[in-house]
C-alpha positions as CSV (number, residue, x, y, z in Angstrom):
1,X,139.9,88.0,70.2
2,X,138.4,86.9,73.3
3,X,134.7,86.7,74.7
4,X,133.6,90.2,76.5
5,X,132.7,87.7,79.0
6,X,136.3,86.5,79.3
7,X,137.6,90.4,80.2
8,X,134.5,91.5,81.9
9,X,132.1,90.6,85.0
10,X,128.8,92.4,85.1
11,X,127.8,93.6,88.1
12,X,125.7,97.1,88.9
13,X,126.7,100.5,88.3
14,X,127.7,102.1,91.4
15,X,126.2,105.6,90.3
16,X,123.3,104.4,88.8
17,X,119.9,102.0,89.4
18,X,116.6,102.8,88.3
19,X,113.0,103.2,89.6
20,X,110.5,104.1,88.4
21,X,108.7,106.4,91.2
22,X,105.9,109.1,90.7
23,X,107.1,112.8,91.6
24,X,106.2,114.2,94.4
25,X,104.7,117.2,92.4
26,X,101.5,114.5,91.8
27,X,100.6,114.9,95.0
28,X,98.7,117.9,95.3
29,X,96.4,117.2,98.6
30,X,98.0,119.8,101.1
31,X,99.1,122.2,97.9
32,X,95.3,122.5,97.6
33,X,94.0,122.5,101.4
34,X,97.2,123.5,103.5
35,X,98.0,121.5,106.6
36,X,97.1,123.7,110.1
37,X,98.8,122.1,113.3
38,X,97.0,121.7,115.9
39,X,97.4,120.8,119.6
40,X,95.0,118.2,120.4
41,X,94.5,114.5,118.8
42,X,90.3,115.8,118.5
43,X,89.0,119.3,119.3
44,X,86.4,121.9,118.5
45,X,86.6,125.2,116.8
46,X,83.7,127.7,116.1
47,X,82.0,128.8,113.1
48,X,81.1,131.9,112.4
49,X,77.9,132.4,110.3
50,X,78.7,133.8,106.7
51,X,74.7,135.0,106.5
52,X,75.0,137.8,109.4
53,X,78.1,139.4,107.8
54,X,76.5,140.3,104.4
55,X,73.5,141.4,105.9
56,X,72.7,145.7,105.7
57,X,71.0,146.3,109.2
58,X,73.0,150.1,109.3
59,X,69.9,152.5,110.2
60,X,70.1,156.2,110.0
61,X,70.7,157.7,114.0
62,X,68.4,160.6,115.0
63,X,70.0,163.0,117.6
64,X,70.2,162.0,121.0
65,X,69.0,158.1,119.9
66,X,71.1,155.1,120.3
67,X,72.4,153.4,117.0
68,X,71.0,149.9,115.6
69,X,71.9,146.9,116.6
70,X,72.3,143.1,115.7
71,X,74.6,140.1,116.3
72,X,75.9,137.1,114.6
73,X,75.7,133.8,115.3
74,X,78.4,131.1,116.3
75,X,78.1,127.5,116.0
76,X,80.6,124.8,116.6
77,X,82.5,122.0,114.7
78,X,85.2,119.8,115.2
79,X,87.8,117.4,113.8
80,X,89.6,114.4,114.8
81,X,93.0,113.6,113.6
82,X,93.9,109.8,113.1
83,X,97.2,108.5,112.5
84,X,97.9,106.4,109.5
85,X,101.7,104.3,109.1
86,X,103.7,102.5,107.5
87,X,107.3,101.3,108.7
88,X,109.8,99.1,106.0
89,X,112.5,97.5,108.1
90,X,116.3,97.2,106.6
91,X,118.1,93.9,107.8
92,X,122.0,93.6,109.1
93,X,122.3,91.7,106.1
94,X,120.8,93.8,103.3
95,X,122.5,96.6,105.2
96,X,126.3,94.8,104.9
97,X,125.6,93.3,101.5
98,X,123.8,96.1,99.1
99,X,126.1,97.3,96.7
100,X,126.9,100.8,96.3
101,X,124.3,101.7,93.9
102,X,121.9,100.8,96.6
103,X,120.9,102.6,99.6
104,X,119.0,100.8,102.2
105,X,118.4,103.7,104.1
106,X,117.6,106.6,102.0
107,X,115.4,103.9,99.7
108,X,113.6,102.9,102.7
109,X,112.7,106.2,103.5
110,X,111.9,107.3,100.0
111,X,109.8,104.0,100.3
112,X,107.7,104.6,103.2
113,X,107.2,108.4,102.2
114,X,105.6,107.4,98.9
115,X,103.4,105.1,100.5
116,X,101.9,107.4,103.0
117,X,101.8,110.3,100.3
118,X,99.6,107.9,98.4
119,X,97.1,107.3,101.6
120,X,97.1,111.3,101.9
121,X,96.1,111.7,98.8
122,X,93.1,109.0,98.6
123,X,92.1,110.7,101.7
124,X,92.1,113.9,100.0
125,X,90.0,113.0,97.1
126,X,87.4,110.7,99.8
127,X,87.1,114.1,101.4
128,X,86.9,116.5,98.8
129,X,86.6,115.9,95.0
130,X,83.4,113.9,94.5
131,X,79.7,115.0,93.7
132,X,77.5,115.5,96.5
133,X,80.2,117.1,99.1
134,X,79.7,120.3,98.3
135,X,76.5,122.8,98.2
136,X,77.0,123.2,94.5
137,X,77.0,120.2,91.7
138,X,77.3,120.6,88.2
139,X,77.1,118.1,85.6
140,X,78.8,117.9,81.9
141,X,75.7,116.8,79.1
142,X,76.5,116.2,75.6
143,X,73.5,118.6,74.3
144,X,72.1,121.7,75.4
145,X,72.2,122.2,79.1
146,X,69.6,122.9,81.5
147,X,69.7,124.1,85.0
148,X,73.4,123.1,87.1
149,X,74.5,121.8,84.1
150,X,77.2,122.6,81.1
151,X,78.6,121.7,77.8
152,X,81.0,119.5,78.5
153,X,84.4,120.5,77.2
154,X,85.6,117.6,74.7
155,X,83.2,120.0,72.6
156,X,85.3,122.5,70.8
157,X,82.9,123.5,69.0
158,X,79.5,124.5,71.6
159,X,81.8,124.2,74.7
160,X,82.9,127.2,76.7
161,X,85.6,125.8,79.4
162,X,86.3,129.7,80.3
163,X,83.2,131.2,80.6
164,X,81.5,128.1,82.6
165,X,84.1,128.7,85.0
166,X,83.5,132.5,85.6
167,X,79.6,131.5,86.1
168,X,80.4,129.1,88.9
169,X,83.1,131.2,90.1
170,X,79.8,134.0,90.7
171,X,77.7,130.9,92.3
172,X,80.1,130.6,95.1
173,X,80.5,134.9,95.6
174,X,77.0,134.9,95.6
175,X,76.6,131.9,98.8
176,X,79.6,133.7,100.5
177,X,81.0,136.7,98.9
178,X,84.3,135.6,98.5
179,X,85.4,134.4,95.1
180,X,87.1,131.3,94.7
181,X,91.0,131.2,93.9
182,X,91.8,127.5,93.2
183,X,90.8,125.2,90.3
184,X,91.9,121.1,90.2
185,X,91.2,118.7,87.4
186,X,92.0,115.5,86.4
187,X,94.7,114.4,83.7
188,X,91.9,113.8,81.2
189,X,90.0,117.1,81.5
190,X,93.1,118.7,81.9
191,X,94.6,117.4,78.3
192,X,91.1,119.1,76.5
193,X,90.8,122.1,78.7
194,X,94.5,123.1,77.5
195,X,93.6,121.9,74.0
196,X,90.1,124.2,73.8
197,X,90.0,127.0,70.9
198,X,89.0,129.1,74.0
199,X,91.6,128.9,75.5
200,X,94.4,128.8,72.5
201,X,92.5,131.6,71.4
202,X,92.3,134.1,74.4
203,X,96.4,132.9,75.0
204,X,97.1,133.6,71.1
205,X,96.2,137.4,71.2
206,X,97.0,138.0,75.3
207,X,100.0,136.2,76.4
208,X,103.0,136.5,74.7
209,X,105.0,133.5,76.6
210,X,102.7,131.9,74.6
211,X,103.9,132.1,71.4
212,X,107.5,132.2,72.3
213,X,107.1,128.6,74.0
214,X,106.1,127.2,70.6
215,X,102.2,127.0,71.7
216,X,102.6,125.1,74.6
217,X,99.7,125.8,77.0
218,X,100.7,125.6,80.7
219,X,99.0,125.5,84.3
220,X,99.7,129.2,85.0
221,X,98.6,130.5,82.1
222,X,95.1,128.8,82.1
223,X,95.2,129.8,85.5
224,X,96.1,133.4,85.1
225,X,93.4,133.2,82.0
226,X,90.5,132.5,84.4
227,X,92.1,134.9,87.6
228,X,92.7,132.0,89.6
229,X,95.5,131.4,92.2
230,X,96.2,128.2,91.6
231,X,95.5,125.6,89.3
232,X,96.3,122.0,89.9
233,X,96.3,118.7,87.9
234,X,95.4,115.6,90.2
235,X,98.1,113.1,88.8
236,X,98.5,110.9,91.4
237,X,98.5,107.0,90.4
238,X,97.9,104.1,92.9
239,X,98.4,100.3,92.4
240,X,94.9,98.1,93.6
241,X,97.0,94.6,93.0
242,X,97.8,92.7,95.5
243,X,101.5,92.3,96.3
244,X,103.7,90.8,93.6
245,X,100.0,90.5,91.1
246,X,99.7,92.3,88.2
247,X,99.7,96.0,88.4
248,X,96.3,97.6,88.2
249,X,96.6,101.1,88.7
250,X,94.5,104.0,88.7
251,X,94.0,107.7,88.7
252,X,93.6,108.5,92.9
253,X,91.0,111.9,92.0
254,X,89.7,109.3,88.9
255,X,88.9,110.8,85.5
256,X,86.0,113.5,84.3
257,X,86.2,115.7,87.2
258,X,86.5,119.3,88.4
259,X,86.6,120.9,91.7
260,X,86.2,124.7,91.9
261,X,86.7,126.4,95.4
262,X,88.8,128.9,97.4
263,X,91.4,127.7,99.4
264,X,92.6,130.1,102.2
265,X,96.2,131.0,101.6
266,X,97.3,132.3,104.7
267,X,94.8,130.1,107.3
268,X,94.3,132.1,110.3
269,X,91.2,133.2,113.0
270,X,88.0,134.2,111.1
271,X,89.6,133.1,107.9
272,X,87.1,131.0,105.8
273,X,88.9,128.0,103.4
274,X,86.4,125.2,101.5
275,X,88.7,123.2,103.3
276,X,91.2,122.1,105.6
277,X,94.0,119.6,106.8
278,X,93.7,119.7,110.9
279,X,97.4,118.0,111.6
280,X,98.9,117.2,114.8
281,X,102.1,115.8,116.5
282,X,103.7,114.9,119.8
283,X,105.8,118.3,121.2
284,X,109.1,116.3,120.2
285,X,108.7,115.0,116.5
286,X,109.1,117.1,113.1
287,X,106.4,116.9,111.4
288,X,107.1,118.1,107.6
289,X,104.8,120.7,105.7
290,X,103.0,117.7,104.0
291,X,101.9,116.4,108.0
292,X,104.4,113.6,107.3
293,X,106.5,112.4,110.0
294,X,109.4,109.6,109.0
295,X,111.3,108.4,111.9
296,X,114.6,105.7,111.8
297,X,114.2,104.0,115.5
298,X,116.0,100.4,116.0
299,X,114.2,97.3,116.3
300,X,114.6,94.3,119.0
301,X,115.4,91.9,116.8
302,X,118.6,90.5,115.8
303,X,118.1,90.5,112.5
304,X,116.8,94.0,112.1
305,X,119.4,96.5,111.7
306,X,117.0,99.7,111.4
307,X,113.4,100.2,110.9
308,X,112.2,103.2,108.9
309,X,108.7,104.0,110.4
310,X,106.3,106.9,108.9
311,X,102.9,108.6,110.3
312,X,100.6,110.8,108.9
313,X,98.5,112.4,111.8
314,X,95.7,114.4,110.0
315,X,92.2,115.2,109.8
316,X,91.4,116.5,106.4
317,X,87.8,118.6,106.8
318,X,85.2,120.3,104.5
319,X,85.1,123.1,106.6
320,X,82.3,125.4,104.6
321,X,80.7,123.5,102.0
322,X,79.2,126.8,100.1
323,X,83.4,127.5,99.2
324,X,83.5,124.4,96.7
325,X,81.5,123.4,93.6
326,X,82.2,119.9,92.2
327,X,81.8,119.4,88.4
328,X,81.1,115.5,87.5
329,X,81.2,114.4,83.9
330,X,83.4,117.4,82.3
331,X,84.1,115.7,79.4
332,X,82.4,112.7,77.8
């Protein structure tokens, strides 16, 4: 019987290749705070003083007298959209010699979009997901909590994560008149949260889908339980090593953190939100809902067939610090 190597020469499969690329679902930046298209790279916008709209200055009005009057204050803030860009060149030789399982143009486009997605996610984390950014900041502790503290959620006996979120919602509601609708947690916090007895106990008796799924806890279930519009787990990962170095991966948003905030579902005039992404583009450019522009263009180089060039032109901005609350050391 002949050897296998004598009757078959190994060649790349034409319909299969393997790439460990993180899912687009891991990128949450513009899902948490929506992209707001703007006409200029930089500009100002008006900020209405919340305190003026929460007063009770109406008075009884006598016959033939004027009504009580008042006014509200308006200040200005600004944004400056900056451009982050990245490209991948495809040589003529690469194009002509690629096997069918390799699609240079499509692969390069996906590569560029992932690089930009990671950049956008890191901008989001630096702008929004840290202590000291928001008006309200809380810290988890192992023992009895004091002011602006709570028991860490890995404590399955004494911690009360659902109650904590309800308390935090009241803090923001008192400051702004708006109840937060969005919670973002790091993966390690989500692991402890979905296993916590306070979560499991409520789902067992109040959610038919919980039993039907075999006891699987989903983000949708927990969001509904906490009366939130959306809940996200910040799963995006980035590699901090040098090119060709040993990979050194870390979560973009770090660990042990949680952000509770109000995120405007439909941005508009006089519509408050904890944050926005101000995004700018030229009139002739098409920018995706993720605030990303990717184009292909020839390069004046005899060895290059095509360049895939991508950009994000945006300004992540805390619009109202009162509408967010950051919790650190959520678990031990």
